[in-house]
C-alpha positions in Angstrom: -7.5 -9.5 29.4 -7.5 -7.0 26.5 -5.4 -3.8 26.4 -7.4 -0.7 25.4 -5.9 1.9 23.2 -7.9 5.1 23.1 -7.0 6.8 19.9 -8.2 10.2 21.2 -5.2 10.1 23.6 -2.6 8.9 21.0 -0.4 10.8 18.7 -0.6 10.3 14.9 2.7 8.4 15.0 1.4 6.0 17.7 -1.8 5.4 15.8 0.2 4.7 12.7 2.3 2.1 14.6 -0.7 0.3 15.9 -2.7 0.3 12.7 0.2 -0.7 10.4 1.4 -3.4 12.9 -2.0 -5.0 13.3 -3.7 -4.6 9.9 -1.4 -7.0 8.0 -0.4 -8.1 5.5 -1.4 -5.2 3.2 -1.2 -5.3 -0.6 1.2 -2.9 -2.2 0.4 -0.5 -4.9 3.5 0.5 -6.8 1.8 3.4 -8.7 3.1 4.9 -11.9 1.9 8.3 -13.0 3.1 10.8 -15.6 3.7 14.6 -15.2 2.8 17.3 -17.6 6.5 17.3 -18.5 6.4 13.7 -19.5 8.3 12.4 -16.4 7.2 9.0 -15.2 7.0 8.7 -11.5 6.8 5.4 -9.5 5.9 5.3 -5.8 4.8 2.5 -3.4 1.7 2.7 -1.2 0.4 0.1 1.2 -2.8 1.9 2.2 -4.4 0.3 -0.8 -7.0 -2.3 -1.7 -9.7 -3.2 -4.2 -13.1 -1.8 -3.3 -15.6 -3.2 -5.7 -16.1 -5.0 -9.0 -19.3 -3.2 -10.1 -18.0 -0.6 -10.8 -14.4 -1.9 -10.7 -12.9 0.4 -8.1 -9.6 0.6 -6.1 -8.8 2.9 -3.2 -5.4 4.3 -2.3 -4.4 6.4 0.7 -2.0 9.2 -0.5 0.1 11.1 2.0 2.3 14.2 1.8 6.1 14.4 1.9 7.9 15.2 5.2 7.9 18.9 4.3 4.1 18.7 3.9 4.3 19.2 0.1 2.2 16.9 -2.1 3.9 13.8 -3.5 4.4 13.5 -7.3 1.7 10.8 -7.4 -0.9 13.1 -5.9 0.2 16.1 -8.1 0.1 14.0 -11.3 -3.3 12.4 -10.5 -4.8 15.8 -9.8 -3.4 17.1 -13.1 -4.5 14.3 -15.5 -6.6 11.8 -13.5 -4.6 8.8 -14.7 -2.5 6.2 -12.9 -1.4 2.6 -13.0 -1.2 0.2 -10.0 1.8 -2.1 -10.6 1.3 -5.2 -8.3 4.5 -6.3 -6.5 5.9 -9.8 -6.6 9.1 -11.2 -5.0 11.2 -10.3 -8.0 10.0 -6.7 -8.0 10.2 -6.2 -4.2 13.7 -4.7 -4.0 12.9 -2.2 -6.8 9.7 -1.3 -5.1 11.6 -0.3 -2.0 14.1 1.7 -4.1 11.1 3.6 -5.6 10.5 5.0 -2.1 13.8 6.9 -2.2 13.2 10.6 -2.0 14.2 11.5 -5.5 13.6 15.2 -6.5 10.5 16.0 -8.4 12.3 16.3 -11.7 13.8 12.8 -11.5 11.5 9.9 -12.4 12.2 6.7 -10.4 11.9 4.3 -13.3 14.5 6.3 -15.3 16.9 6.7 -12.3 16.6 3.0 -11.3 16.7 1.8 -15.0 13.4 0.0 -14.6 12.1 -1.1 -18.0 8.7 0.3 -18.9 5.8 -0.8 -21.1 3.3 1.5 -22.8 -0.3 1.8 -21.4 -3.1 0.2 -23.3 -6.2 1.8 -21.6 -4.5 4.9 -20.2 -1.6 7.1 -21.4 0.6 6.1 -18.5 3.3 3.4 -18.9 3.6 0.6 -16.4 6.6 -1.3 -15.1 7.5 -4.1 -17.6 8.5 -6.3 -14.7 5.3 -6.0 -12.8 3.3 -9.3 -12.6 0.1 -7.3 -13.1 -0.7 -3.7 -13.9 -4.1 -2.1 -13.2 -4.7 0.8 -15.5 -7.0 3.3 -13.8 -8.6 6.7 -14.1 -9.5 8.9 -11.1 -13.1 8.8 -10.0 -12.6 11.1 -7.0 -9.9 12.4 -4.7 -11.1 13.2 -1.2 -9.1 15.2 1.2 -9.0 14.3 4.9 -6.8 17.0 6.4 -3.5 18.5 5.4 -1.6 15.2 5.2 -4.0 12.7 3.6 -6.1 12.2 0.5 -8.2 9.2 -0.5 -7.9 8.3 -4.1 -10.8 6.3 -5.7 -10.0 4.9 -9.1 -11.8 3.0 -11.8 -9.9 0.0 -13.3 -10.2 0.3 -17.0 -8.1 -2.8 -17.8 -5.4 -5.1 -16.5 -2.1 -6.2 -18.1 -1.1 -9.5 -16.6 2.1 -11.5 -17.2 1.6 -14.7 -19.1 1.2 -17.8 -16.8 -0.4 -15.9 -13.8 -4.1 -15.9 -14.8 -5.8 -18.7 -16.7 -7.6 -16.8 -19.6 -10.5 -19.2 -19.6 -11.2 -19.7 -15.9 -9.7 -16.3 -14.8 -8.2 -18.1 -11.8 -4.8 -16.9 -10.5 -1.8 -19.2 -10.2 -0.2 -17.9 -7.0 2.9 -20.2 -7.4 3.6 -18.2 -10.6 2.4 -14.9 -9.2 4.4 -14.9 -5.9 2.9 -11.6 -4.5 4.5 -9.7 -1.7 2.6 -7.9 1.1 3.6 -5.1 3.5 3.8 -5.9 7.2 5.3 -3.0 9.2 8.5 -1.0 9.1 11.0 -2.8 6.8 9.1 -6.2 7.1 7.3 -7.8 4.1 5.5 -11.1 3.7 5.5 -13.8 1.1 2.3 -15.7 0.3 3.9 -19.2 0.0 2.1 -20.8 3.0 -1.6 -20.9 2.2 -4.5 -22.8 3.6 -8.2 -23.2 2.6 -11.3 -23.0 4.7 -14.6 -23.7 2.9 -17.6 -21.9 4.3 -20.8 -23.7 5.4 -24.3 -23.0 4.2 -26.7 -22.2 7.0 -28.5 -25.5 6.3 -25.4 -27.7 6.7 -24.3 -25.7 9.8 -27.7 -26.2 11.4 -27.6 -29.9 10.6 -24.2 -30.3 12.2 -25.2 -28.4 15.3 -28.6 -30.1 15.8 -27.0 -33.5 16.2 
């Protein structure tokens, strides 16, 4: 017997707990942006995914700080429309969590945490040199959904990928070299070391099997 949760009767905190506990694992976007003063900000977001390849779009859910003021990421993207999504692997996971520390607006996380940076190629925003892949993006649109949430849609202009992760000829990803990390809930994260494959049927082969 299923348990029904009517979202109309739940608080935002209760909805968050259910959604984040069940929609797992989620990819993590460790986003770097740059302010008008040249300060590089880095912040993790797990309300994130790729949206399409034609055009090449990603979507990110941006939320406000506890005092309801906009986060540095939102402020910077609104100002210049540029950002980089640094993908997170096991080696970068601890630093990613450190980037969620509430540093004041005038202090950039990469500088405070001494995280090496690499210059952007397609955008004037640096990315984390230790990231296995960095998606260089420009804002397509930023849609507001109330006082606490914005939806950022960005176009991927190019990707910088660490050598050994993507075969340059086949474009296939080597996950044993990539070792990505996903967000579960709370302080829990997931590795992607236990994988399995299920090949889909065509309708014809499915029909043949079921007609026997």
